[in-house]
N, C-alpha and C positions, 0 to 999 in steps of 0.2 A: 694958304697956297698949296701946301703938300696934300691937303685934304682933297682939293679939286683934282690934282694930278692922280691920286689914287682912285677917285671916282671915275675918272676918264679911263684909267687902266682897267677898272672893273667892267666898264661898258664894252671895251674893246677886247676883253679877255677871250682867248681861243686856245684850245689844246691841239697841237699838231699831231698827225698820225705817227710821226717818228718819236715824239716825246713820250707817248704812252700814258696810260691812265694814272699810274702812281706819281710820276713826276708832275703831271698836270694838276693832280689833286694837291700835291705839296705846294706848288706855286700858287694855286688858288687859295689854299689855307693861309699862306703868307700874306697874300693880298687882303684877305678878310681881316687878318690880325692888324695890318697896317691901317686899314680903314677904321677899325674900332679904336686903335691907339690915337687916331686923330679926330675922334668924335663923330665919325660917320658910320653909325650902325646900319647893318644890312639885315633885313628880316630873314628868317629861316626860309620862308617861301621864296623870296627873291634870290637868295643864294642858291637854293636847290635848282630853281628853274634856269638861272644863269649858267650853272655848272652843266646841266643837261644840254642846254643850247650850245655850249662851248665844246662839246665832244666832237671828235673827228667824224667825217661822213660815214665811216663804217659802223658807227654807233647809232645812226639816225633812227632806225626802226625801234631799237630798244629805248632810246631816249624819248621818242614820241610816246611809246607805251607807258613809260614811267611818268611822263608829264601829265597824262590823263588820269592817273590814279590819285584819288583824294588824299591818301596818306603822304604823298610826296611833300605836301605843304607843311607837315608837322615833323617829318623825319629830321634828325640832326644831319648835318653835312657828312659827318663820319658814317652814320648809318646808310646814307645814300651811297657813299663811296663803297662801303662794304657790300651793299646789294649789287652794285655794278661789277665789283670784282668777281662775283660768282660767274658772270658771263664773259669775262675777259678772254679766256681761252677760246671760246666759240667765236668771238669777234675777230680775233687775230687769225 
């Protein structure tokens, strides 16, 4: 039952503009941990694409660019987050 709830939360996951990248990332990491703990593994590719789609509208151009790069499918979620942090000041 909880596995289904966490999967639903994963599908609906969004980061608000007021939440910011770091807090959104922390919340996403926690959700991935909960999914894994309940036996619902999420591939690196799926996690990265979901995280990029979940970013606030101000990030849309950068997120689109990142999604088209082939290496986004193999980056760890931590590496993806660190790549995004480089641009955080420009986006805000």
